[in-house]
C-alpha positions in Angstrom: -3.4 -12.9 -11.8 -2.8 -11.6 -8.4 -5.8 -11.7 -5.9 -6.1 -8.9 -3.4 -8.4 -8.5 -0.5 -10.7 -5.4 -0.3 -8.4 -3.8 2.3 -5.3 -4.5 0.2 -7.0 -2.9 -2.8 -8.0 0.1 -0.7 -4.4 0.5 0.5 -3.1 0.3 -3.0 -5.5 2.9 -4.3 -4.7 5.2 -1.3 -1.0 4.9 -2.0 -1.5 5.6 -5.7 -3.8 8.6 -5.2 -1.6 10.1 -2.4 1.5 9.7 -4.6 -0.2 11.4 -7.6 -1.3 14.3 -5.5 1.9 14.9 -3.5 4.7 13.5 -5.7 5.9 11.3 -2.9 4.5 8.2 -1.2 2.5 8.4 2.1 4.0 7.5 5.5 2.5 4.5 7.4 0.8 7.0 9.7 -0.8 8.8 6.8 -2.0 5.5 5.5 -3.4 4.5 8.9 -5.2 7.9 9.2 -6.5 7.9 5.6 -7.9 4.3 5.8 -9.1 4.4 9.4 -6.8 1.5 10.4 -6.2 0.9 14.1 -2.4 0.9 14.2 0.8 1.4 12.3 1.5 -2.3 12.6 -1.7 -3.1 10.7 -0.5 -0.9 7.9 2.9 -2.6 8.0 1.3 -6.0 7.8 -0.8 -5.1 4.8 2.2 -3.5 3.1 4.4 -6.5 3.7 1.7 -8.7 2.2 1.5 -6.5 -0.9 5.4 -6.6 -1.2 5.3 -10.4 -0.9 2.8 -10.5 -3.7 4.9 -8.2 -5.9 2.3 -5.5 -6.0 4.4 -2.8 -4.4 8.1 -2.2 -3.9 9.8 -0.5 -1.0 13.4 0.4 -0.3 14.4 -1.0 3.2 15.4 1.7 5.6 14.2 4.6 3.4 11.2 6.8 4.3 8.3 7.2 1.9 9.8 4.7 -0.6 6.6 2.8 -1.6 6.2 2.3 -5.3 3.4 0.5 -7.1 4.6 -2.2 -9.5 3.0 -2.9 -12.8 0.6 -5.9 -12.3 -2.8 -7.2 -13.0 -5.2 -8.0 -10.1 -8.6 -9.1 -9.2 -10.4 -8.2 -6.1 -11.5 -10.9 -3.7 -13.8 -11.0 -0.7 
């Protein structure tokens, strides 16, 4: 089972909801705004961590290419 931090879970939920509403994934700036993060680099770091855990997939060099993978997770503190 994959363990996620609260911020990672919030980011994952944001991506999922945004994608459902718009039929495309959010940009890093939209994620930053939606979650109240301080910078695009903070978003990139969280996304890279989620990619490393296999929770999301992205196509390198493509815009709005975030996809949520099928997985099971538990939230951690």
